[in-house]
C-alpha positions in Angstrom: 7.0 34.8 51.1 3.7 33.5 51.6 3.1 29.7 51.1 2.2 28.1 47.7 -1.3 27.2 47.6 -2.1 24.0 45.8 -3.9 25.6 43.2 -0.9 27.7 42.4 1.3 24.7 42.6 -0.9 22.4 40.0 -0.9 25.7 37.4 3.1 25.7 37.8 3.1 22.0 36.6 2.9 22.0 32.8 -0.3 20.3 31.5 0.6 16.5 29.9 -0.1 16.5 26.2 -3.0 14.2 25.8 -1.5 13.2 22.3 1.8 11.0 22.4 2.8 12.6 18.9 3.4 15.9 16.6 0.4 15.3 14.6 1.3 18.2 12.6 4.4 16.8 11.5 2.9 13.6 10.1 2.8 12.9 6.9 3.3 10.7 4.0 4.6 11.8 0.5 2.5 10.1 -2.0 4.4 8.7 -4.9 1.5 6.6 -6.8 1.0 6.6 -10.5 -1.8 9.3 -11.5 -5.4 8.9 -12.7 -6.3 10.6 -16.1 -9.3 11.0 -17.6 -8.5 9.1 -20.6 -7.7 5.6 -18.3 -11.8 6.3 -16.9 -13.9 3.4 -17.7 -17.4 4.4 -19.2 -19.1 4.5 -16.0 -18.3 4.3 -12.3 -19.5 0.8 -11.6 -16.9 -0.1 -14.0 -14.1 2.0 -12.4 -14.8 0.9 -9.1 -14.7 -2.8 -10.3 -11.0 -2.1 -11.5 -9.9 -0.3 -8.4 -11.5 -2.8 -6.3 -10.0 -5.7 -8.1 -6.7 -4.4 -7.4 -7.6 -3.4 -3.4 -8.7 -7.4 -3.1 -6.0 -8.6 -4.7 -2.6 -6.8 -4.1 -3.9 -3.7 -2.0 -2.6 -4.9 1.2 -5.8 -4.2 2.7 -7.5 -6.0 5.4 -11.5 -5.6 4.0 -11.3 -3.7 1.0 -15.2 -4.0 1.0 -15.0 -2.2 4.3 -16.6 1.3 3.7 -17.5 4.4 6.3 -21.8 4.9 5.9 -22.7 8.6 6.6 -26.0 9.2 7.3 -28.2 12.1 8.8 -31.6 12.3 10.5 -34.5 14.6 9.7 -32.8 17.6 11.4 -29.5 17.2 9.5 -27.5 16.0 12.4 -25.1 13.4 10.9 -23.2 9.8 12.4 -21.0 7.6 10.5 -20.1 4.0 10.9 -18.0 1.2 9.2 -20.3 -1.4 7.0 -19.3 -4.1 4.9 -19.9 -3.9 1.0 -21.9 -6.9 0.0 -22.7 -6.5 -3.4 -22.4 -3.9 -6.4 -23.8 -3.5 -10.0 -25.2 -1.0 -12.2 -27.9 -0.9 -9.8 -25.8 0.3 -6.7 -23.9 -0.8 -3.9 -25.7 -3.1 -1.3 -25.1 -3.6 2.6 -27.5 -5.3 5.3 -28.2 -4.1 8.3 -31.0 -4.0 11.6 -33.8 -2.0 10.2 -34.2 -0.7 13.6 -30.8 0.1 13.8 -29.8 3.9 14.0 -29.0 4.1 10.2 -31.6 2.5 8.9 -33.7 4.8 10.7 -31.7 7.8 9.7 -32.1 6.6 6.0 -35.7 6.2 6.4 -36.0 9.7 7.3 -33.7 11.3 4.5 -32.6 8.4 2.2 -29.6 10.8 0.9 -26.3 8.8 2.2 -22.6 8.9 1.5 -20.4 5.9 1.2 -16.6 6.1 1.7 -14.0 3.4 0.7 -10.8 4.5 2.3 -8.0 2.5 0.4 -5.3 4.2 2.5 -2.2 1.5 1.6 -3.3 2.4 -2.0 -3.1 6.2 -1.6 -6.6 5.7 -2.7 -10.3 6.7 -2.1 -14.1 6.3 -3.4 -16.7 8.4 -2.4 -20.3 6.9 -3.5 -23.5 9.9 -2.8 -26.7 9.1 -3.7 -30.2 8.1 -2.6 -30.6 4.5 -0.4 -33.7 2.3 -0.9 -34.5 -1.1 0.5 -33.7 -4.1 -1.2 -36.5 -6.6 -1.7 -37.3 -9.6 0.5 -36.4 -12.1 -1.6 -32.9 -10.6 -2.7 -32.4 -9.9 1.6 -33.2 -13.5 2.0 -31.2 -15.1 -0.7 -28.2 -13.4 0.9 -29.1 -14.0 4.6 -28.8 -18.2 3.4 -25.2 -17.5 2.3 -24.3 -15.8 6.2 -22.4 -18.4 8.6 -25.1 -20.1 11.3 -23.3 -17.7 13.9 -24.1 -14.2 11.9 -27.5 -15.7 11.1 -28.4 -15.8 15.1 -26.5 -12.6 15.8 -28.8 -11.0 13.5 -31.6 -12.3 15.6 -29.7 -11.7 19.2 -28.7 -8.0 18.5 -31.6 -5.2 18.7 -28.8 -3.2 17.0 -28.0 0.4 18.5 -30.5 0.0 21.4 -29.4 -0.1 24.9 -28.3 -3.2 26.8 -27.8 -4.2 30.4 -24.5 -5.6 29.4 -22.4 -8.3 27.5 -23.7 -11.1 29.8 -27.6 -10.3 28.3 -26.2 -10.3 24.7 -24.7 -13.5 25.3 -27.7 -15.2 26.8 -29.8 -14.2 24.0 -27.3 -15.7 21.3 -27.0 -19.0 23.6 -30.9 -19.2 23.9 -31.1 -18.7 19.7 -28.4 -21.2 19.3 -30.5 -23.9 21.4 -33.5 -23.2 19.3 -31.7 -23.3 16.1 -28.6 -25.7 16.0 -26.3 -25.8 13.5 -27.5 -27.4 10.5 -31.0 -26.1 11.1 -32.4 -23.3 8.9 -32.8 -19.7 10.6 -35.5 -18.0 9.6 -34.8 -14.3 8.5 -35.3 -11.5 10.6 -38.4 -9.2 9.5 -36.5 -6.5 11.1 -33.0 -7.2 9.0 -32.5 -6.3 5.4 -30.5 -4.9 2.9 -30.0 -1.0 1.4 -29.1 -0.7 -2.4 -27.6 3.1 -2.5 -28.1 4.3 -6.0 -25.2 6.6 -7.3 -25.8 10.1 -8.1 -22.0 11.0 -8.0 -19.1 8.8 -7.6 -15.6 10.4 -7.0 -12.2 8.6 -7.4 -9.3 9.9 -5.6 -5.5 9.1 -6.3 -3.0 10.4 -3.8 -0.1 12.4 -5.9 3.2 14.1 -5.0 3.1 17.2 -3.1 -0.5 16.9 -2.5 -1.6 17.7 -6.1 -3.8 14.9 -5.9 -6.0 13.7 -8.9 -9.8 13.7 -8.3 -11.8 12.4 -10.8 -15.8 12.3 -10.3 -18.7 10.8 -12.5 -21.7 12.9 -12.2 -25.2 11.1 -13.4 -26.8 13.1 -16.1 -30.4 13.6 -16.6 -31.6 11.1 -18.7 -28.9 8.8 -18.5 -25.3 8.9 -18.6 -22.5 10.1 -16.8 -20.4 13.3 -16.9 -16.8 13.0 -16.0 -15.1 16.3 -13.8 -11.5 17.0 -12.2 -11.8 18.5 -9.3 -8.7 20.7 -7.5 -7.3 18.7 -4.5 
C-alpha cells in the first residue's frame, strides 16, 4: 500500500460548513392580521403614515425610519445601502447624503430608485419606487441646522465613498474641523451635501400572513393624478 499524499489526506477530511446553521429550515410562521383593500387609505402617503406611526410606537424597531436605498448606475449595475428617512409628505420621501457619494452619483446618472422599509418584527415591508430629485438649498440648510453639532462636522470631514488611508486620517480631519468650529459656533452647510426627494410612482405594502399567503397591495400612480390599487399574488 502506498503512502497517502498530502492532497489525498486533505480530500479525506470533510469540508467545514461555512454556515453554522441549517438555513433551509429557518423560517417563521407569520400570524399577523391581514391587510384588505377596504382598510387602505386614499393615498400611499396616508397609508405609510399609518404604518409608520405603528412602527415607531409599538413596532419594536430600533430605527423605524431606516430604509434600504437601491440605485443603479448608467450601465444598470445596482447597489444598496441603509439610509435614514428624514421627511415624508405628499411630495415624496426625503433623505440626505453627500452629493459626491456613490448613491448620489448614480442618482445623477439614473434617477430611478427603490426604497425598502424592512419592518421585520411587524412582518411588514413597504417598497417605494420612483424618481429622485435634489432638494432645494433652503430646504437642505433648514434640515442641516437641526443636526447635532458633531454630525454637521462629520458632513465636512467625510468624503463619502472615497478611499481613505485609515481611521486616523478621518479622525484628524474631524479634529481639525472641531477646532475651527467649536461647539456653539455655526457650521456652514457643505456645498457638496444635501437631500434627495423620491417622488413615488409605485408604493407596495406587504403584510406577512400564515402559510406564506402574504397580503401585497400596491398603489400605482395614474396619469393625470390619483392612484390605482392592485393586489399582487404572494
